[in-house]
C-alpha positions as CSV (number, residue, x, y, z in Angstrom):
1,M,190.0,44.4,77.1
2,L,189.1,43.3,80.9
3,I,190.4,46.3,82.6
4,R,188.9,48.6,79.7
5,V,185.8,47.3,80.7
6,L,186.6,47.9,84.5
7,I,187.2,51.3,84.3
8,A,184.3,52.3,81.7
9,T,182.2,51.4,84.3
10,L,183.8,52.8,86.8
11,L,183.7,56.0,85.2
12,L,180.0,55.3,84.6
13,T,179.3,55.0,88.1
14,L,181.0,57.6,88.8
15,Y,179.6,60.4,86.2
16,T,175.9,58.8,87.1
17,H,176.4,59.9,91.2
18,S,177.5,63.1,90.0
19,I,174.7,63.7,87.9
20,A,172.5,62.8,90.9
21,E,174.3,64.9,92.9
22,T,174.3,67.7,91.1
23,N,170.1,67.7,90.4
24,T,169.7,67.3,94.2
25,A,171.6,70.1,94.8
26,S,170.4,72.3,92.1
27,L,166.7,71.4,93.4
28,Y,167.2,71.8,96.9
29,A,169.1,75.6,95.7
30,D,165.9,76.0,93.4
31,A,163.4,75.5,95.9
32,E,164.6,76.7,99.4
33,K,162.9,80.2,99.1
34,S,159.7,78.9,98.4
35,V,159.8,76.3,101.1
36,Y,159.0,77.9,104.5
37,Q,158.7,76.0,108.6
38,I,154.5,76.3,109.3
39,R,154.6,76.8,113.5
40,V,151.5,77.1,115.5
41,I,151.9,79.6,118.1
42,N,150.3,79.6,121.4
43,K,149.4,83.2,121.9
44,E,149.5,83.2,126.0
45,T,153.6,82.2,126.3
46,G,154.1,83.4,122.3
47,K,156.6,80.0,122.2
48,K,155.9,76.7,119.6
49,S,153.6,74.1,120.1
50,S,153.6,72.3,117.0
51,I,156.0,73.0,113.9
52,G,155.5,71.5,110.2
53,S,156.2,72.7,106.8
54,G,154.8,74.4,104.2
55,F,155.5,75.7,100.4
56,I,154.7,78.6,98.2
57,V,151.8,77.2,95.0
58,S,149.9,79.5,92.8
59,R,150.8,82.4,93.9
60,S,153.2,84.3,95.5
61,N,151.0,84.9,98.9
62,I,149.6,81.1,99.1
63,L,151.1,78.2,101.4
64,A,150.1,74.7,100.9
65,T,150.6,72.1,104.2
66,N,148.9,69.6,106.1
67,Y,145.0,69.9,107.7
68,H,147.4,68.1,110.8
69,V,150.0,70.7,111.2
70,V,147.6,73.4,111.3
71,S,145.2,71.1,113.4
72,Q,145.5,73.2,116.6
73,Y,144.5,76.0,115.3
74,V,141.7,75.0,113.4
75,N,140.1,73.5,116.6
76,D,141.1,76.8,119.1
77,P,142.0,79.6,117.2
78,D,141.2,81.3,120.2
79,L,144.3,79.8,122.1
80,Y,146.5,79.5,118.7
81,V,148.0,82.1,115.7
82,L,149.7,80.9,112.8
83,D,153.5,82.5,111.0
84,Y,156.0,80.7,109.3
85,L,159.6,81.1,109.9
86,S,161.7,81.2,106.4
87,T,165.3,79.9,106.1
88,T,166.5,83.3,106.7
89,G,165.2,83.9,109.8
90,E,161.8,86.3,108.7
91,T,158.6,85.5,110.5
92,G,154.9,86.3,109.9
93,Q,151.7,85.7,110.5
94,L,149.2,83.2,108.4
95,E,145.6,83.2,107.3
96,L,143.6,79.8,107.4
97,L,141.8,79.9,103.5
98,D,140.8,76.4,103.1
99,L,140.9,72.3,103.8
100,D,140.2,68.9,102.9
101,V,140.7,66.4,107.0
102,V,139.7,63.5,104.5
103,H,143.1,64.0,102.1
104,D,145.4,66.2,105.3
105,L,145.9,69.1,103.4
106,A,145.2,72.6,104.2
107,V,145.9,75.8,102.1
108,V,147.3,79.2,103.9
109,K,147.7,83.0,103.1
110,A,150.6,85.3,103.9
111,L,150.3,89.1,104.0
112,K,152.5,89.7,101.5
113,P,153.9,88.1,98.8
114,M,156.7,85.4,99.7
115,G,158.7,83.5,96.8
116,M,158.0,81.7,93.2
117,P,155.3,78.9,93.4
118,L,156.4,75.9,92.9
119,E,154.3,73.9,89.9
120,I,152.1,70.8,90.1
121,D,152.9,67.6,88.4
122,S,151.5,64.4,87.7
123,I,152.9,61.1,89.3
124,P,155.8,59.5,87.5
125,E,156.3,55.9,87.0
126,K,156.7,53.5,89.9
127,G,160.5,53.7,90.9
128,A,160.9,57.5,89.3
129,R,163.4,59.3,92.1
130,L,161.6,61.6,93.9
131,F,162.8,64.5,96.6
132,S,160.9,65.9,99.5
133,L,161.2,68.7,101.2
134,G,160.7,70.1,104.5
135,N,162.0,71.5,108.4
136,P,162.8,67.7,110.2
137,L,163.1,68.1,114.1
138,D,163.5,71.5,114.2
139,L,166.8,71.4,112.7
140,G,166.5,73.5,109.5
141,F,166.3,72.9,105.6
142,S,166.6,69.4,104.8
143,I,166.0,68.0,101.7
144,V,165.6,63.8,101.4
145,A,165.8,61.7,98.4
146,G,163.8,58.3,97.9
147,T,161.6,56.6,95.0
148,N,158.0,56.5,94.4
149,N,157.1,52.4,95.6
150,G,153.4,53.1,94.0
151,I,150.3,53.9,95.0
152,L,149.4,51.7,97.7
153,A,146.3,49.9,96.9
154,Q,144.5,49.1,100.5
155,N,144.4,53.1,100.4
156,E,140.8,54.7,99.0
157,D,142.9,57.8,99.2
158,G,145.9,56.0,97.2
159,N,148.7,57.9,99.1
160,I,152.0,57.1,97.5
161,L,154.7,54.5,98.8
162,F,158.0,57.1,99.1
163,S,161.2,54.9,100.0
164,G,162.6,58.1,102.2
165,S,162.2,58.4,105.9
166,L,160.3,61.7,106.2
167,N,160.9,62.9,110.2
168,P,158.7,64.8,112.0
169,G,158.9,68.9,110.9
170,M,159.2,67.7,107.5
171,S,154.8,67.5,107.2
172,G,153.3,69.0,104.7
173,G,156.6,69.8,102.8
174,P,156.8,69.3,98.7
175,T,157.9,65.5,97.3
176,L,159.7,67.1,93.6
177,N,160.2,65.1,90.7
178,E,163.7,65.2,88.9
179,I,162.5,68.7,86.9
180,G,161.6,70.0,90.7
181,R,157.7,70.1,90.6
182,V,155.4,69.7,92.8
183,I,153.9,65.6,92.9
184,G,152.9,65.3,96.5
185,I,152.8,66.7,99.8
186,N,154.9,64.8,102.8
187,V,152.3,63.7,105.2
188,A,152.8,60.8,107.9
189,T,156.0,58.1,108.1
190,A,155.9,54.6,108.9
191,G,159.3,54.2,110.4
192,N,162.5,51.6,108.7
193,N,162.5,54.7,105.9
194,I,159.1,53.9,104.5
195,S,156.7,56.9,104.0
196,F,153.5,58.1,102.3
197,L,152.6,61.5,100.7
198,V,149.4,62.5,99.3
199,P,149.2,62.9,95.7
200,A,149.5,66.4,94.5
201,D,146.4,66.1,92.6
202,Y,144.0,66.8,95.5
203,L,145.7,69.8,96.0
204,K,144.6,70.7,92.5
205,I,141.6,70.3,93.6
206,I,141.3,73.0,96.4
207,L,143.2,75.3,94.6
208,A,141.1,75.3,91.9
209,R,138.0,75.4,94.7
210,L,139.9,78.8,96.0
211,K,140.5,81.3,92.5
212,N,137.2,80.7,92.1
213,T,136.1,82.4,95.2
214,N,139.0,84.5,94.4
215,F,141.2,83.3,97.6
216,S,138.7,84.0,100.0
217,P,139.0,81.9,103.4
218,I,136.0,79.4,104.3
219,S,133.1,81.0,106.4
220,N,133.1,77.7,108.6
221,R,135.4,75.4,108.9
222,F,133.5,72.4,110.7
223,L,130.4,72.7,108.6
224,H,133.2,72.5,105.7
225,S,134.6,69.9,106.7
226,S,131.4,67.9,108.3
227,A,130.3,68.1,104.7
228,Q,133.8,66.7,103.3
229,L,133.4,63.7,106.1
230,K,130.0,62.4,105.1
231,Q,130.6,62.5,101.3
232,N,134.0,60.4,102.2
233,T,132.3,57.8,104.7
234,K,129.1,57.5,102.4
235,K,131.2,56.9,99.2
236,I,133.6,54.6,101.1
237,I,130.3,52.8,103.1
238,Q,128.3,53.1,99.5
239,K,131.4,50.7,98.3
240,L,131.8,48.7,100.3
241,I,128.3,47.6,100.1
242,G,128.3,46.7,96.7
243,N,130.9,44.6,97.4
244,D,131.2,40.8,96.5
245,W,132.2,40.0,99.9
246,G,134.8,36.7,100.3
247,K,133.4,34.4,103.2
248,T,134.6,32.7,106.3
249,S,133.8,30.0,108.9
250,I,133.6,30.8,112.3
251,G,132.0,27.9,114.1
252,H,128.3,27.4,112.6
253,F,128.6,30.1,111.0
254,M,129.6,31.1,107.7
255,V,130.0,35.2,107.5
256,P,131.6,37.8,105.6
257,A,135.7,38.4,105.5
258,E,137.2,41.4,104.2
259,L,134.8,43.5,102.7
260,D,137.1,45.5,100.7
261,K,141.1,45.1,100.1
262,S,141.2,48.4,102.6
263,I,140.3,45.9,105.1
264,R,142.5,43.1,106.9
265,C,140.9,40.4,108.6
266,W,143.0,38.1,111.6
267,D,142.7,35.5,113.2
268,S,143.1,35.7,117.7
269,S,141.5,33.0,118.9
270,R,143.2,31.8,121.9
271,P,145.3,28.8,121.3
272,P,143.3,25.6,122.7
273,K,144.7,24.1,126.3
274,P,143.8,21.1,127.6
275,D,141.2,21.6,130.6
276,D,139.4,24.3,128.7
277,L,136.0,24.2,129.9
278,F,134.7,25.8,126.4
279,R,135.9,26.4,122.8
280,S,136.7,29.5,121.3
281,F,137.2,31.3,118.2
282,F,138.0,34.9,117.2
283,T,137.9,36.9,113.8
284,R,138.7,41.1,114.2
285,C,138.8,43.0,110.8
286,S,139.7,46.6,110.6
287,N,140.6,49.4,107.9
288,E,143.1,50.8,109.4
289,D,142.8,54.1,107.7
290,D,141.4,56.5,110.2
291,I,141.1,60.1,109.6
292,F,142.9,63.0,112.1
293,L,141.1,65.3,113.7
294,S,142.2,66.5,116.4
295,S,144.8,65.0,119.0
296,R,142.2,63.7,120.9
297,L,139.9,63.0,117.8
298,S,140.0,60.3,115.1
299,V,136.9,59.1,112.3
300,G,136.6,57.1,109.6
301,S,137.7,53.7,111.0
302,I,135.7,50.4,110.4
303,N,136.1,47.4,112.7
304,Y,133.5,44.2,113.3
305,E,134.5,41.0,114.8
306,Y,133.5,37.2,115.5
307,L,133.0,35.6,118.4
308,W,132.4,32.0,118.7
309,L,131.7,29.5,122.4
310,D,130.9,26.7,122.6
311,T,130.9,23.2,125.6
312,E,130.8,20.3,126.4
313,T,131.5,20.5,130.2
314,L,129.4,23.5,131.4
315,N,126.3,23.6,132.2
316,P,123.8,25.6,130.3
317,A,123.9,28.3,133.5
318,R,127.4,28.8,133.9
319,F,128.2,28.6,130.2
320,Y,125.5,31.5,130.1
321,R,127.2,33.2,132.7
322,R,130.8,33.1,130.3
323,Y,128.8,34.1,127.5
324,E,127.2,36.9,129.2
325,K,130.6,38.2,130.0
326,L,131.3,38.5,126.5
327,N,128.6,39.9,124.9
328,S,130.1,43.9,125.1
329,S,131.2,46.2,122.6
330,T,133.7,49.4,123.1
331,L,134.7,52.2,121.3
332,A,138.4,52.9,121.6
333,S,138.2,57.0,121.7
334,Q,139.2,60.0,123.4
335,A,136.7,61.9,121.6
336,G,135.2,64.0,125.2
337,K,131.6,65.4,126.3
338,R,132.5,68.7,123.9
339,D,133.1,66.2,121.0
340,I,130.4,63.9,121.1
341,T,126.9,63.4,123.1
342,N,126.2,60.4,124.8
343,F,125.1,56.9,123.1
344,A,121.9,56.6,122.3
345,C,120.6,52.8,122.0
346,H,117.5,50.5,121.1
347,T,117.6,47.2,121.8
348,Q,115.4,44.2,119.6
349,F,115.3,40.2,118.8
350,V,115.2,39.4,114.9
351,N,115.5,35.9,113.1
352,I,119.3,36.1,111.6
353,A,119.9,32.5,109.3
354,Q,116.6,30.8,110.5
355,Q,119.0,31.5,114.8
356,H,117.2,34.4,117.4
357,F,119.6,36.9,118.2
358,K,120.1,39.8,120.2
359,T,120.5,43.2,118.3
360,T,121.5,46.2,120.2
361,I,122.4,49.3,117.9
362,C,123.8,52.3,120.0
363,R,124.3,55.8,118.2
364,R,125.8,59.4,119.2
365,D,126.2,62.1,117.1
366,Y,129.3,65.0,116.7
367,I,128.5,68.5,118.2
368,K,131.4,70.0,115.7
369,Y,130.7,68.4,113.2
370,K,127.0,68.0,112.1
371,Q,125.4,64.6,110.5
372,L,128.1,62.7,111.5
373,S,128.1,59.7,113.9
374,D,129.5,57.3,115.9
375,I,127.3,53.9,115.5
376,L,127.6,50.7,117.8
377,F,126.6,47.3,116.8
378,T,126.2,43.7,119.1
379,T,124.5,41.0,117.7
380,A,124.5,37.7,120.4
381,L,122.7,34.2,119.3
382,V,120.2,33.5,121.9
383,G,118.3,29.8,122.4
384,H,121.1,27.9,122.4
385,Q,122.5,26.3,125.9
386,N,126.0,25.5,124.8
387,K,126.7,27.7,121.6
388,G,127.4,31.4,121.7
389,F,127.9,33.4,118.4
390,I,128.7,37.3,118.8
391,F,129.3,39.8,116.2
392,N,130.3,43.5,116.7
393,M,131.2,45.9,114.6
394,D,131.8,49.9,115.0
395,I,132.2,52.9,112.4
396,T,133.5,56.3,114.1
397,G,132.7,59.8,112.0
398,T,129.7,58.0,109.9
399,D,126.7,58.5,107.7
400,A,124.1,56.5,110.7
401,K,121.6,55.7,108.0
402,T,124.0,54.7,105.3
403,A,126.7,52.8,108.0
404,I,123.1,50.7,109.3
405,Q,122.8,49.8,105.8
406,L,126.1,47.8,105.6
407,F,125.1,46.2,109.5
408,K,121.7,45.2,107.8
409,K,123.2,43.8,104.7
410,M,126.2,41.9,106.5
411,L,123.2,40.0,108.3
412,E,121.3,39.1,106.0
413,T,124.9,36.9,104.6
414,F,124.7,35.0,107.9
415,Q,124.7,31.1,106.7
416,W,124.1,28.7,109.8
417,Q,125.9,25.7,109.1
418,K,124.8,22.3,110.4
C-alpha cells in the first residue's frame, strides 16, 4: 500500500511539473512576438546608450515600457532617438506618446503594426504564479517564473513584490498571469531574487487618456510630468499631515517618530565612551522612495533627523563651538545649475514647546519641472549652556507650500520634558 502511495505521489509531482513547463513554454511562444527590446540610440555614434523591454498593448503599434528605459531620450531628445529590436532582428523608430514618471511608465508608438496587443488583467491573489518577460543583459528574449508576494504595504504606489530575479534589460517588459494577461510591468530588482512590478492598473490610466486624444503625443513632457509630481507630492504630504503620529523621546524632547508606514526611523547614536566630553543621541527617518527623473536627478524623498547633546564637563564656550559645528543641513543631490536654482534662505527665532529656537527655511526651484522645489528646514535649540537639540528635515521635488505646512505641524507637536 505504501509503495502505491509513493508511486502515485511521484506521478502527480511529475504531472504537475510537466504542466508547469507546458504553461511556461506556451506563454513564451504566445507572447514572444508581442515583446520587443526598447533602445536609446546616440544620434552621433548610432550605438545603444541604454536598453530595456516593451510590449504591444491596446493597438498593434502601441508599446508600453518603463519611464526610466526612455529617460535619456526624454531629457535630451537632441542627442538620442528611440527604436525597437524584434526577436527576428528587425528594427524601427519609436515616438514617445505619454509618460507617468510617478509610476515609472511610458507609452511609445511605432510607425507600423508590430503584432498582437497583450491584454491587461487585475492582480491575482497572493501566491499566484507569475511570468516576467524581457531582454535581460542584451542576451535575447527570456522568461522568468515567480510568484506574487503581495503589494508592498510601505510603498505609496502599491508596487507588487515578485519572487523572481529581473536582470537589467528586462525593465519595461510585461509580467503575465497564468492565462497570459498582463498584470504588471517589470520595474526594478533588489537582488536576492526579489524584484518589483508596477501594477498594470496605472498603465490602463495612461491608455485611457491616450484613447481620448486618439493617441496623440503630449505637447510638453516636462509640464506634463510637473503636474503629475506636484499632485503626487501634495497627496503624500497631506496624508502625512492627517495621520496620527507616534512619538519618540530624545533628550528632553518628545517628538514625532514615523509619520506613516512608508517612513522608517533608525537610531544612529554613537556608542558612549568613558572619556566622552558630552553625550549625543541621533535618530534618522526616511521614506526611501525616490522618483527617478534622470541619472542625476531624483525627487520625492522625505528625510528628517533629531540630534540631542548635553554635557557635564565642557564649559559653555567649548560646548557651543561643538554644537555650532553640528548645526548644518545638506541635501544629497547631484542636481546641477541647468536643473535647479540656488538656495534662498530665511532665518528667524521662534518659541517651540516653551523653548527658544533658531529656525532656517531654504528653498530652491526646479527649472524644467515648474512649481516643484527642494526644501531644507533646520531648527536648533538656543538659550541653554549645556544642552542642544537640532531638528533637520529635507523634502525634494515638492510643492513648497504643502511642505511648509508639514514642517510647522511637526514643530507644533514638540514637547519639552524636564
